[in-house]
VOPA-640862 format. One record per residue (C-alpha): residue number from 1; chain; x, y, z. Coordinates in steps of 0.5 Angstrom, whole numbers. Layout:
N
{nr: NUM&kette: A&c1: X&c2: Y&c3: Z};
...
// end
This chain:
391
{nr: 1&kette: A&c1: -21&c2: 64&c3: -57};
{nr: 2&kette: A&c1: -28&c2: 68&c3: -56};
{nr: 3&kette: A&c1: -30&c2: 68&c3: -48};
{nr: 4&kette: A&c1: -37&c2: 69&c3: -46};
{nr: 5&kette: A&c1: -38&c2: 73&c3: -40};
{nr: 6&kette: A&c1: -45&c2: 69&c3: -36};
{nr: 7&kette: A&c1: -48&c2: 73&c3: -30};
{nr: 8&kette: A&c1: -51&c2: 69&c3: -25};
{nr: 9&kette: A&c1: -55&c2: 71&c3: -19};
{nr: 10&kette: A&c1: -54&c2: 71&c3: -13};
{nr: 11&kette: A&c1: -59&c2: 67&c3: -11};
{nr: 12&kette: A&c1: -58&c2: 61&c3: -17};
{nr: 13&kette: A&c1: -51&c2: 61&c3: -13};
{nr: 14&kette: A&c1: -53&c2: 60&c3: -6};
{nr: 15&kette: A&c1: -47&c2: 64&c3: -3};
{nr: 16&kette: A&c1: -46&c2: 70&c3: 0};
{nr: 17&kette: A&c1: -40&c2: 75&c3: 0};
{nr: 18&kette: A&c1: -34&c2: 73&c3: 5};
{nr: 19&kette: A&c1: -27&c2: 75&c3: 6};
{nr: 20&kette: A&c1: -23&c2: 69&c3: 2};
{nr: 21&kette: A&c1: -23&c2: 63&c3: 6};
{nr: 22&kette: A&c1: -17&c2: 58&c3: 6};
{nr: 23&kette: A&c1: -17&c2: 51&c3: 3};
{nr: 24&kette: A&c1: -18&c2: 47&c3: 9};
{nr: 25&kette: A&c1: -10&c2: 44&c3: 10};
{nr: 26&kette: A&c1: -8&c2: 36&c3: 9};
{nr: 27&kette: A&c1: -1&c2: 33&c3: 11};
{nr: 28&kette: A&c1: 0&c2: 27&c3: 7};
{nr: 29&kette: A&c1: 7&c2: 23&c3: 6};
{nr: 30&kette: A&c1: 5&c2: 20&c3: 0};
{nr: 31&kette: A&c1: 10&c2: 23&c3: -5};
{nr: 32&kette: A&c1: 4&c2: 25&c3: -10};
{nr: 33&kette: A&c1: -3&c2: 26&c3: -8};
{nr: 34&kette: A&c1: -9&c2: 29&c3: -12};
{nr: 35&kette: A&c1: -16&c2: 31&c3: -9};
{nr: 36&kette: A&c1: -22&c2: 32&c3: -15};
{nr: 37&kette: A&c1: -29&c2: 34&c3: -14};
{nr: 38&kette: A&c1: -32&c2: 32&c3: -21};
{nr: 39&kette: A&c1: -38&c2: 36&c3: -20};
{nr: 40&kette: A&c1: -35&c2: 42&c3: -20};
{nr: 41&kette: A&c1: -28&c2: 41&c3: -23};
{nr: 42&kette: A&c1: -25&c2: 43&c3: -16};
{nr: 43&kette: A&c1: -18&c2: 41&c3: -14};
{nr: 44&kette: A&c1: -18&c2: 39&c3: -8};
{nr: 45&kette: A&c1: -11&c2: 38&c3: -7};
{nr: 46&kette: A&c1: -5&c2: 38&c3: -11};
{nr: 47&kette: A&c1: 3&c2: 35&c3: -9};
{nr: 48&kette: A&c1: 7&c2: 34&c3: -14};
{nr: 49&kette: A&c1: 0&c2: 32&c3: -19};
{nr: 50&kette: A&c1: 4&c2: 33&c3: -26};
{nr: 51&kette: A&c1: 11&c2: 29&c3: -23};
{nr: 52&kette: A&c1: 12&c2: 23&c3: -28};
{nr: 53&kette: A&c1: 12&c2: 17&c3: -24};
{nr: 54&kette: A&c1: 11&c2: 9&c3: -25};
{nr: 55&kette: A&c1: 4&c2: 7&c3: -25};
{nr: 56&kette: A&c1: 5&c2: 0&c3: -23};
{nr: 57&kette: A&c1: -3&c2: -4&c3: -24};
{nr: 58&kette: A&c1: -6&c2: 3&c3: -23};
{nr: 59&kette: A&c1: -4&c2: 2&c3: -31};
{nr: 60&kette: A&c1: -9&c2: -3&c3: -32};
{nr: 61&kette: A&c1: -14&c2: 2&c3: -32};
{nr: 62&kette: A&c1: -12&c2: 3&c3: -38};
{nr: 63&kette: A&c1: -12&c2: -4&c3: -41};
{nr: 64&kette: A&c1: -19&c2: -3&c3: -38};
{nr: 65&kette: A&c1: -23&c2: 3&c3: -42};
{nr: 66&kette: A&c1: -19&c2: 0&c3: -47};
{nr: 67&kette: A&c1: -24&c2: -6&c3: -47};
{nr: 68&kette: A&c1: -29&c2: -2&c3: -45};
{nr: 69&kette: A&c1: -30&c2: 3&c3: -50};
{nr: 70&kette: A&c1: -29&c2: -4&c3: -56};
{nr: 71&kette: A&c1: -35&c2: -7&c3: -52};
{nr: 72&kette: A&c1: -38&c2: 0&c3: -52};
{nr: 73&kette: A&c1: -38&c2: 0&c3: -60};
{nr: 74&kette: A&c1: -40&c2: -7&c3: -61};
{nr: 75&kette: A&c1: -33&c2: -9&c3: -63};
{nr: 76&kette: A&c1: -32&c2: -13&c3: -57};
{nr: 77&kette: A&c1: -37&c2: -18&c3: -54};
{nr: 78&kette: A&c1: -37&c2: -20&c3: -46};
{nr: 79&kette: A&c1: -37&c2: -27&c3: -49};
{nr: 80&kette: A&c1: -32&c2: -28&c3: -53};
{nr: 81&kette: A&c1: -27&c2: -33&c3: -50};
{nr: 82&kette: A&c1: -20&c2: -32&c3: -50};
{nr: 83&kette: A&c1: -15&c2: -37&c3: -51};
{nr: 84&kette: A&c1: -9&c2: -37&c3: -45};
{nr: 85&kette: A&c1: -3&c2: -39&c3: -50};
{nr: 86&kette: A&c1: 2&c2: -43&c3: -46};
{nr: 87&kette: A&c1: 8&c2: -38&c3: -46};
{nr: 88&kette: A&c1: 4&c2: -33&c3: -43};
{nr: 89&kette: A&c1: 2&c2: -38&c3: -39};
{nr: 90&kette: A&c1: 9&c2: -39&c3: -37};
{nr: 91&kette: A&c1: 12&c2: -32&c3: -36};
{nr: 92&kette: A&c1: 6&c2: -30&c3: -32};
{nr: 93&kette: A&c1: 5&c2: -35&c3: -27};
{nr: 94&kette: A&c1: 8&c2: -36&c3: -20};
{nr: 95&kette: A&c1: 11&c2: -31&c3: -14};
{nr: 96&kette: A&c1: 15&c2: -28&c3: -20};
{nr: 97&kette: A&c1: 10&c2: -26&c3: -24};
{nr: 98&kette: A&c1: 7&c2: -21&c3: -19};
{nr: 99&kette: A&c1: -1&c2: -22&c3: -18};
{nr: 100&kette: A&c1: -5&c2: -27&c3: -22};
{nr: 101&kette: A&c1: -11&c2: -29&c3: -24};
{nr: 102&kette: A&c1: -8&c2: -36&c3: -23};
{nr: 103&kette: A&c1: -10&c2: -38&c3: -31};
{nr: 104&kette: A&c1: -8&c2: -45&c3: -34};
{nr: 105&kette: A&c1: -5&c2: -46&c3: -41};
{nr: 106&kette: A&c1: -10&c2: -47&c3: -46};
{nr: 107&kette: A&c1: -15&c2: -46&c3: -42};
{nr: 108&kette: A&c1: -21&c2: -41&c3: -45};
{nr: 109&kette: A&c1: -23&c2: -36&c3: -41};
{nr: 110&kette: A&c1: -29&c2: -31&c3: -43};
{nr: 111&kette: A&c1: -27&c2: -23&c3: -43};
{nr: 112&kette: A&c1: -32&c2: -22&c3: -38};
{nr: 113&kette: A&c1: -28&c2: -27&c3: -33};
{nr: 114&kette: A&c1: -21&c2: -24&c3: -35};
{nr: 115&kette: A&c1: -24&c2: -16&c3: -34};
{nr: 116&kette: A&c1: -27&c2: -20&c3: -27};
{nr: 117&kette: A&c1: -19&c2: -22&c3: -28};
{nr: 118&kette: A&c1: -16&c2: -15&c3: -28};
{nr: 119&kette: A&c1: -21&c2: -10&c3: -24};
{nr: 120&kette: A&c1: -22&c2: -15&c3: -18};
{nr: 121&kette: A&c1: -16&c2: -19&c3: -17};
{nr: 122&kette: A&c1: -10&c2: -15&c3: -21};
{nr: 123&kette: A&c1: -8&c2: -20&c3: -25};
{nr: 124&kette: A&c1: -1&c2: -20&c3: -29};
{nr: 125&kette: A&c1: -3&c2: -25&c3: -33};
{nr: 126&kette: A&c1: -10&c2: -23&c3: -35};
{nr: 127&kette: A&c1: -9&c2: -17&c3: -37};
{nr: 128&kette: A&c1: -3&c2: -19&c3: -42};
{nr: 129&kette: A&c1: -9&c2: -26&c3: -44};
{nr: 130&kette: A&c1: -14&c2: -20&c3: -46};
{nr: 131&kette: A&c1: -9&c2: -15&c3: -48};
{nr: 132&kette: A&c1: -6&c2: -21&c3: -54};
{nr: 133&kette: A&c1: -14&c2: -23&c3: -55};
{nr: 134&kette: A&c1: -16&c2: -15&c3: -57};
{nr: 135&kette: A&c1: -10&c2: -14&c3: -61};
{nr: 136&kette: A&c1: -6&c2: -21&c3: -63};
{nr: 137&kette: A&c1: 0&c2: -19&c3: -59};
{nr: 138&kette: A&c1: 2&c2: -14&c3: -53};
{nr: 139&kette: A&c1: 5&c2: -10&c3: -56};
{nr: 140&kette: A&c1: 0&c2: -8&c3: -61};
{nr: 141&kette: A&c1: -5&c2: -7&c3: -56};
{nr: 142&kette: A&c1: 0&c2: -3&c3: -53};
{nr: 143&kette: A&c1: -1&c2: 1&c3: -59};
{nr: 144&kette: A&c1: -8&c2: 2&c3: -59};
{nr: 145&kette: A&c1: -7&c2: 3&c3: -51};
{nr: 146&kette: A&c1: -3&c2: 10&c3: -52};
{nr: 147&kette: A&c1: -7&c2: 12&c3: -58};
{nr: 148&kette: A&c1: -13&c2: 12&c3: -54};
{nr: 149&kette: A&c1: -10&c2: 15&c3: -48};
{nr: 150&kette: A&c1: -9&c2: 21&c3: -54};
{nr: 151&kette: A&c1: -16&c2: 21&c3: -55};
{nr: 152&kette: A&c1: -17&c2: 22&c3: -47};
{nr: 153&kette: A&c1: -13&c2: 28&c3: -46};
{nr: 154&kette: A&c1: -7&c2: 24&c3: -42};
{nr: 155&kette: A&c1: -1&c2: 29&c3: -44};
{nr: 156&kette: A&c1: 4&c2: 26&c3: -40};
{nr: 157&kette: A&c1: 2&c2: 19&c3: -40};
{nr: 158&kette: A&c1: 6&c2: 13&c3: -45};
{nr: 159&kette: A&c1: 4&c2: 6&c3: -44};
{nr: 160&kette: A&c1: 10&c2: 1&c3: -46};
{nr: 161&kette: A&c1: 7&c2: -6&c3: -43};
{nr: 162&kette: A&c1: -2&c2: -7&c3: -41};
{nr: 163&kette: A&c1: -1&c2: -9&c3: -33};
{nr: 164&kette: A&c1: 4&c2: -3&c3: -31};
{nr: 165&kette: A&c1: 10&c2: -8&c3: -30};
{nr: 166&kette: A&c1: 17&c2: -4&c3: -29};
{nr: 167&kette: A&c1: 20&c2: -4&c3: -36};
{nr: 168&kette: A&c1: 25&c2: 1&c3: -34};
{nr: 169&kette: A&c1: 22&c2: 7&c3: -35};
{nr: 170&kette: A&c1: 17&c2: 7&c3: -42};
{nr: 171&kette: A&c1: 12&c2: 6&c3: -38};
{nr: 172&kette: A&c1: 10&c2: 12&c3: -34};
{nr: 173&kette: A&c1: 4&c2: 16&c3: -32};
{nr: 174&kette: A&c1: 2&c2: 23&c3: -28};
{nr: 175&kette: A&c1: -3&c2: 23&c3: -21};
{nr: 176&kette: A&c1: -8&c2: 28&c3: -26};
{nr: 177&kette: A&c1: -7&c2: 24&c3: -31};
{nr: 178&kette: A&c1: -10&c2: 17&c3: -27};
{nr: 179&kette: A&c1: -15&c2: 22&c3: -24};
{nr: 180&kette: A&c1: -17&c2: 23&c3: -32};
{nr: 181&kette: A&c1: -17&c2: 16&c3: -34};
{nr: 182&kette: A&c1: -21&c2: 14&c3: -28};
{nr: 183&kette: A&c1: -27&c2: 19&c3: -30};
{nr: 184&kette: A&c1: -27&c2: 16&c3: -37};
{nr: 185&kette: A&c1: -28&c2: 9&c3: -33};
{nr: 186&kette: A&c1: -33&c2: 13&c3: -30};
{nr: 187&kette: A&c1: -37&c2: 18&c3: -34};
{nr: 188&kette: A&c1: -36&c2: 13&c3: -41};
{nr: 189&kette: A&c1: -38&c2: 7&c3: -38};
{nr: 190&kette: A&c1: -43&c2: 8&c3: -32};
{nr: 191&kette: A&c1: -46&c2: 1&c3: -34};
{nr: 192&kette: A&c1: -39&c2: -3&c3: -35};
{nr: 193&kette: A&c1: -36&c2: 1&c3: -29};
{nr: 194&kette: A&c1: -42&c2: -1&c3: -24};
{nr: 195&kette: A&c1: -42&c2: -9&c3: -27};
{nr: 196&kette: A&c1: -34&c2: -10&c3: -25};
{nr: 197&kette: A&c1: -31&c2: -4&c3: -20};
{nr: 198&kette: A&c1: -33&c2: -4&c3: -13};
{nr: 199&kette: A&c1: -33&c2: -13&c3: -13};
{nr: 200&kette: A&c1: -31&c2: -16&c3: -5};
{nr: 201&kette: A&c1: -28&c2: -21&c3: -8};
{nr: 202&kette: A&c1: -27&c2: -26&c3: -14};
{nr: 203&kette: A&c1: -25&c2: -34&c3: -14};
{nr: 204&kette: A&c1: -22&c2: -36&c3: -22};
{nr: 205&kette: A&c1: -17&c2: -42&c3: -21};
{nr: 206&kette: A&c1: -15&c2: -48&c3: -17};
{nr: 207&kette: A&c1: -10&c2: -49&c3: -11};
{nr: 208&kette: A&c1: -5&c2: -55&c3: -14};
{nr: 209&kette: A&c1: -6&c2: -62&c3: -11};
{nr: 210&kette: A&c1: -13&c2: -61&c3: -7};
{nr: 211&kette: A&c1: -16&c2: -57&c3: -14};
{nr: 212&kette: A&c1: -19&c2: -52&c3: -9};
{nr: 213&kette: A&c1: -22&c2: -46&c3: -11};
{nr: 214&kette: A&c1: -18&c2: -39&c3: -11};
{nr: 215&kette: A&c1: -22&c2: -33&c3: -8};
{nr: 216&kette: A&c1: -19&c2: -27&c3: -7};
{nr: 217&kette: A&c1: -20&c2: -21&c3: -4};
{nr: 218&kette: A&c1: -21&c2: -13&c3: -8};
{nr: 219&kette: A&c1: -15&c2: -10&c3: -5};
{nr: 220&kette: A&c1: -18&c2: -3&c3: -6};
{nr: 221&kette: A&c1: -17&c2: 0&c3: 1};
{nr: 222&kette: A&c1: -24&c2: 5&c3: 1};
{nr: 223&kette: A&c1: -28&c2: -1&c3: 0};
{nr: 224&kette: A&c1: -32&c2: -3&c3: 7};
{nr: 225&kette: A&c1: -28&c2: 4&c3: 9};
{nr: 226&kette: A&c1: -32&c2: 10&c3: 6};
{nr: 227&kette: A&c1: -38&c2: 10&c3: 4};
{nr: 228&kette: A&c1: -41&c2: 10&c3: -3};
{nr: 229&kette: A&c1: -33&c2: 7&c3: -5};
{nr: 230&kette: A&c1: -34&c2: 3&c3: -11};
{nr: 231&kette: A&c1: -28&c2: 4&c3: -15};
{nr: 232&kette: A&c1: -21&c2: 3&c3: -18};
{nr: 233&kette: A&c1: -15&c2: 1&c3: -17};
{nr: 234&kette: A&c1: -9&c2: -1&c3: -13};
{nr: 235&kette: A&c1: -1&c2: -1&c3: -15};
{nr: 236&kette: A&c1: 5&c2: -3&c3: -12};
{nr: 237&kette: A&c1: 12&c2: -5&c3: -14};
{nr: 238&kette: A&c1: 19&c2: -4&c3: -12};
{nr: 239&kette: A&c1: 20&c2: 2&c3: -16};
{nr: 240&kette: A&c1: 13&c2: 6&c3: -15};
{nr: 241&kette: A&c1: 12&c2: 4&c3: -8};
{nr: 242&kette: A&c1: 4&c2: 3&c3: -6};
{nr: 243&kette: A&c1: -1&c2: 7&c3: -10};
{nr: 244&kette: A&c1: -8&c2: 8&c3: -12};
{nr: 245&kette: A&c1: -14&c2: 11&c3: -15};
{nr: 246&kette: A&c1: -20&c2: 11&c3: -12};
{nr: 247&kette: A&c1: -27&c2: 14&c3: -12};
{nr: 248&kette: A&c1: -32&c2: 15&c3: -8};
{nr: 249&kette: A&c1: -40&c2: 18&c3: -9};
{nr: 250&kette: A&c1: -44&c2: 20&c3: -3};
{nr: 251&kette: A&c1: -51&c2: 25&c3: -5};
{nr: 252&kette: A&c1: -49&c2: 26&c3: -11};
{nr: 253&kette: A&c1: -42&c2: 29&c3: -10};
{nr: 254&kette: A&c1: -37&c2: 24&c3: -14};
{nr: 255&kette: A&c1: -29&c2: 25&c3: -12};
{nr: 256&kette: A&c1: -23&c2: 22&c3: -15};
{nr: 257&kette: A&c1: -17&c2: 22&c3: -11};
{nr: 258&kette: A&c1: -10&c2: 19&c3: -13};
{nr: 259&kette: A&c1: -4&c2: 17&c3: -8};
{nr: 260&kette: A&c1: 2&c2: 15&c3: -11};
{nr: 261&kette: A&c1: 10&c2: 13&c3: -8};
{nr: 262&kette: A&c1: 7&c2: 11&c3: -1};
{nr: 263&kette: A&c1: 12&c2: 6&c3: 4};
{nr: 264&kette: A&c1: 7&c2: 1&c3: 5};
{nr: 265&kette: A&c1: 1&c2: -3&c3: 5};
{nr: 266&kette: A&c1: -2&c2: 0&c3: 11};
{nr: 267&kette: A&c1: 0&c2: 7&c3: 9};
{nr: 268&kette: A&c1: -3&c2: 6&c3: 4};
{nr: 269&kette: A&c1: -9&c2: 4&c3: 7};
{nr: 270&kette: A&c1: -9&c2: 10&c3: 12};
{nr: 271&kette: A&c1: -8&c2: 15&c3: 7};
{nr: 272&kette: A&c1: -12&c2: 13&c3: 2};
{nr: 273&kette: A&c1: -19&c2: 14&c3: 6};
{nr: 274&kette: A&c1: -16&c2: 19&c3: 10};
{nr: 275&kette: A&c1: -15&c2: 23&c3: 4};
{nr: 276&kette: A&c1: -22&c2: 21&c3: 1};
{nr: 277&kette: A&c1: -26&c2: 22&c3: 8};
{nr: 278&kette: A&c1: -23&c2: 29&c3: 8};
{nr: 279&kette: A&c1: -25&c2: 31&c3: 1};
{nr: 280&kette: A&c1: -32&c2: 30&c3: 4};
{nr: 281&kette: A&c1: -32&c2: 32&c3: 10};
{nr: 282&kette: A&c1: -28&c2: 38&c3: 10};
{nr: 283&kette: A&c1: -31&c2: 41&c3: 3};
{nr: 284&kette: A&c1: -38&c2: 43&c3: 1};
{nr: 285&kette: A&c1: -42&c2: 42&c3: -6};
{nr: 286&kette: A&c1: -46&c2: 48&c3: -8};
{nr: 287&kette: A&c1: -51&c2: 47&c3: -14};
{nr: 288&kette: A&c1: -51&c2: 52&c3: -19};
{nr: 289&kette: A&c1: -55&c2: 48&c3: -25};
{nr: 290&kette: A&c1: -59&c2: 42&c3: -26};
{nr: 291&kette: A&c1: -58&c2: 38&c3: -32};
{nr: 292&kette: A&c1: -60&c2: 40&c3: -38};
{nr: 293&kette: A&c1: -61&c2: 48&c3: -36};
{nr: 294&kette: A&c1: -59&c2: 52&c3: -41};
{nr: 295&kette: A&c1: -54&c2: 56&c3: -39};
{nr: 296&kette: A&c1: -51&c2: 60&c3: -45};
{nr: 297&kette: A&c1: -49&c2: 60&c3: -53};
{nr: 298&kette: A&c1: -44&c2: 59&c3: -56};
{nr: 299&kette: A&c1: -42&c2: 62&c3: -64};
{nr: 300&kette: A&c1: -43&c2: 57&c3: -69};
{nr: 301&kette: A&c1: -39&c2: 58&c3: -76};
{nr: 302&kette: A&c1: -43&c2: 55&c3: -83};
{nr: 303&kette: A&c1: -48&c2: 53&c3: -80};
{nr: 304&kette: A&c1: -56&c2: 52&c3: -81};
{nr: 305&kette: A&c1: -56&c2: 56&c3: -74};
{nr: 306&kette: A&c1: -50&c2: 61&c3: -73};
{nr: 307&kette: A&c1: -51&c2: 61&c3: -65};
{nr: 308&kette: A&c1: -52&c2: 53&c3: -61};
{nr: 309&kette: A&c1: -55&c2: 53&c3: -54};
{nr: 310&kette: A&c1: -50&c2: 51&c3: -49};
{nr: 311&kette: A&c1: -53&c2: 46&c3: -43};
{nr: 312&kette: A&c1: -51&c2: 42&c3: -37};
{nr: 313&kette: A&c1: -49&c2: 36&c3: -38};
{nr: 314&kette: A&c1: -50&c2: 33&c3: -31};
{nr: 315&kette: A&c1: -52&c2: 38&c3: -24};
{nr: 316&kette: A&c1: -47&c2: 43&c3: -24};
{nr: 317&kette: A&c1: -44&c2: 46&c3: -18};
{nr: 318&kette: A&c1: -38&c2: 49&c3: -15};
{nr: 319&kette: A&c1: -34&c2: 47&c3: -9};
{nr: 320&kette: A&c1: -32&c2: 51&c3: -3};
{nr: 321&kette: A&c1: -29&c2: 50&c3: 5};
{nr: 322&kette: A&c1: -35&c2: 47&c3: 9};
{nr: 323&kette: A&c1: -37&c2: 52&c3: 14};
{nr: 324&kette: A&c1: -34&c2: 57&c3: 10};
{nr: 325&kette: A&c1: -38&c2: 63&c3: 7};
{nr: 326&kette: A&c1: -35&c2: 64&c3: 1};
{nr: 327&kette: A&c1: -36&c2: 69&c3: -6};
{nr: 328&kette: A&c1: -36&c2: 67&c3: -13};
{nr: 329&kette: A&c1: -32&c2: 74&c3: -16};
{nr: 330&kette: A&c1: -33&c2: 71&c3: -24};
{nr: 331&kette: A&c1: -37&c2: 67&c3: -28};
{nr: 332&kette: A&c1: -35&c2: 66&c3: -36};
{nr: 333&kette: A&c1: -36&c2: 61&c3: -41};
{nr: 334&kette: A&c1: -31&c2: 59&c3: -44};
{nr: 335&kette: A&c1: -29&c2: 56&c3: -52};
{nr: 336&kette: A&c1: -25&c2: 56&c3: -57};
{nr: 337&kette: A&c1: -29&c2: 59&c3: -64};
{nr: 338&kette: A&c1: -34&c2: 60&c3: -67};
{nr: 339&kette: A&c1: -35&c2: 52&c3: -67};
{nr: 340&kette: A&c1: -35&c2: 50&c3: -74};
{nr: 341&kette: A&c1: -41&c2: 47&c3: -76};
{nr: 342&kette: A&c1: -43&c2: 40&c3: -76};
{nr: 343&kette: A&c1: -44&c2: 39&c3: -69};
{nr: 344&kette: A&c1: -47&c2: 34&c3: -66};
{nr: 345&kette: A&c1: -53&c2: 33&c3: -60};
{nr: 346&kette: A&c1: -49&c2: 33&c3: -52};
{nr: 347&kette: A&c1: -42&c2: 35&c3: -55};
{nr: 348&kette: A&c1: -38&c2: 38&c3: -52};
{nr: 349&kette: A&c1: -36&c2: 45&c3: -54};
{nr: 350&kette: A&c1: -35&c2: 50&c3: -48};
{nr: 351&kette: A&c1: -34&c2: 50&c3: -41};
{nr: 352&kette: A&c1: -36&c2: 54&c3: -35};
{nr: 353&kette: A&c1: -30&c2: 58&c3: -32};
{nr: 354&kette: A&c1: -33&c2: 60&c3: -24};
{nr: 355&kette: A&c1: -28&c2: 63&c3: -20};
{nr: 356&kette: A&c1: -28&c2: 64&c3: -13};
{nr: 357&kette: A&c1: -25&c2: 66&c3: -7};
{nr: 358&kette: A&c1: -21&c2: 59&c3: -7};
{nr: 359&kette: A&c1: -19&c2: 59&c3: -15};
{nr: 360&kette: A&c1: -22&c2: 57&c3: -22};
{nr: 361&kette: A&c1: -27&c2: 51&c3: -23};
{nr: 362&kette: A&c1: -28&c2: 49&c3: -30};
{nr: 363&kette: A&c1: -35&c2: 44&c3: -31};
{nr: 364&kette: A&c1: -36&c2: 42&c3: -39};
{nr: 365&kette: A&c1: -43&c2: 45&c3: -42};
{nr: 366&kette: A&c1: -45&c2: 41&c3: -48};
{nr: 367&kette: A&c1: -49&c2: 42&c3: -54};
{nr: 368&kette: A&c1: -57&c2: 43&c3: -53};
{nr: 369&kette: A&c1: -58&c2: 41&c3: -61};
{nr: 370&kette: A&c1: -54&c2: 39&c3: -67};
{nr: 371&kette: A&c1: -53&c2: 44&c3: -71};
{nr: 372&kette: A&c1: -52&c2: 41&c3: -80};
{nr: 373&kette: A&c1: -47&c2: 44&c3: -84};
{nr: 374&kette: A&c1: -50&c2: 50&c3: -87};
{nr: 375&kette: A&c1: -52&c2: 48&c3: -95};
{nr: 376&kette: A&c1: -50&c2: 52&c3: -101};
{nr: 377&kette: A&c1: -54&c2: 57&c3: -102};
{nr: 378&kette: A&c1: -53&c2: 59&c3: -95};
{nr: 379&kette: A&c1: -46&c2: 59&c3: -94};
{nr: 380&kette: A&c1: -46&c2: 64&c3: -101};
{nr: 381&kette: A&c1: -50&c2: 68&c3: -97};
{nr: 382&kette: A&c1: -46&c2: 68&c3: -91};
{nr: 383&kette: A&c1: -39&c2: 68&c3: -95};
{nr: 384&kette: A&c1: -43&c2: 75&c3: -99};
{nr: 385&kette: A&c1: -45&c2: 78&c3: -92};
{nr: 386&kette: A&c1: -38&c2: 77&c3: -90};
{nr: 387&kette: A&c1: -34&c2: 81&c3: -96};
{nr: 388&kette: A&c1: -39&c2: 87&c3: -95};
{nr: 389&kette: A&c1: -38&c2: 88&c3: -89};
{nr: 390&kette: A&c1: -45&c2: 85&c3: -86};
{nr: 391&kette: A&c1: -44&c2: 80&c3: -81};
// end
């Protein structure tokens, strides 16, 4: 592991020295709680964040994320029509099936509408129909979910179905992994995130008898209560209690929160709003680097260049308690290196680690330019220099 040290000026940090500041207190009856500031990577609250738990419908974020990935790659179209198999409808309709989109047997539904049914309505039926449409069977889709979870760095989660329905413990997550998944939804698919998350309601299906259209409200407890709230997913089963993974953005600063194990619908609303408001009000963000700013460099192995510049992929900041002067005690660039070529522009190859009086905050750094693999003669020359002790 190579650790490169980076020196920052006091002016660039907009901070002053002060005695160590304690994090603002926050107490919650939620069995699990986690809050992270994406602008800095700072974890503002962590309560049982790595404890395995059933996700309930929060698992549907992974179903959605798999679909988003396929759409991004061009392998899945929003206008693709999916058939509601009678067997799937039979299992996932009626009061015993939990939240539904009110699909009908043999109905043709587009991927776009199924995604609205999953995100806004939390439809268990919509999740299974989309899974079957993408992979043929829900079981095959679950394999895709678990492979994708690994690629996203969800190190302590496993999925046994597409909708989070209780399955004797086969499906489990942690709050930290849910926050990582939410971040992937937001940062990797910004246009799709904006299109599907944060909708106040969605209309699908018709009532029996009168045939009146069914409109259901989004259960997101932050919508209309916290400015900038736009996602993500609630969850509830008897086993899991009431949970929520949420996000909001204010003045360019985005927070992601997870609460779980609450004992009531209203309790979930109150704790979700309180935690998100605390995150914005009790903490403040201080800028470090604008997006695209060169921060340092990393050594490259067997590349057309022996170094690659590292830049901020977005506006980077640190997060400190509001109203308190804080001190940066150290800064360094951390990466596993030297980094082997080829390297693509924008590839995440290092992290900026800023240590403040409140703890470490880690944000990603990416390659400023592509670095191609060195040609034969260049590699031979590098090998010769290493042999002669010249490198």
